[in-house]
Residue, then its C-alpha position, 0 to 999 in steps of 0.5 A: m772271740k776265741i777260735g780253734i783251728a785244726n788241720d792235717h798234713s795237707a793243710v799246714e801252710m793254709k792253717n798258718q796263713i788262716k791263723a795269721y789272718l784271723e789274728s790280724l782281724g783281732y781274734e785269739v786263735v788256738n792251734y789244735g792242728c799238726d805242724t808238719t807235712e808228715s802224713v797224719d790222720y785227720p780224725i785226730y785233729g778234727e776231734k781235738v778242735a770239735n771237743a774244744v768248741a763243744s766244751g766252750e774252750v773256744d767259741r768257734g772252729v776252723a778245720i782244714c784237710g785236703t778236701g775239708v770233708g774228712i775232717g768235717l766228718a770227724c768234727n761232726k762225730v762230737r756231740g754238739i758240733r755242727a760243722c759245715t764244709c764250704s768252698e765259697p762264702y755264701s754257704a759259709e754265711y748261711s751255715r751260720r745264719h740258718n744252721n748256727a754252725n760252730i765249725i767251718t771246714f774247707g779243703a786246702r787242695v780245693i780252694g785257694i788262700e784268698t777264698a779261704k780268707q773270705i770264707v773264714k771272715v764271713f763265717m766269723e762275722t755272721e750271727f745266727e738268725g734264730g727264729r724259725h731256724q732255731r726250731r730246725v737247729d733244735e730238730l738237728m740236735d734232737i736227732e743227735k740226742r736220739n742216736c747218741e743214747k743208743 
């Protein structure tokens, strides 16, 4: 599986550690984030990784900023993206299992590296259940279609 990873200036160290961790688990990782702690705008990097996921260039994404919220909002502006901000593994698991999330986001200023690793591992290993959840994901995508066509 090919994973895109993005970050802003607040998450350079965590991005590098998560990238190395994912590679140690056998994933190919593509960096769409910044590599300096000089202030940058998180929407730029959220859009980059989201476009890569939406186009199929990568299979899933990881996006990290100070809280995970801002970069997640940016990701969710790209058609076809279902990014979820999670601060613990349970939500990460169910974002995949029930919502078919394709990007996980979290905050470098909110959680530690070990929790981030747990979140990422669960997110990558969990499959979408489909069934009744597919109907709900389709409803989400219908909302996106209706509102993007205006």
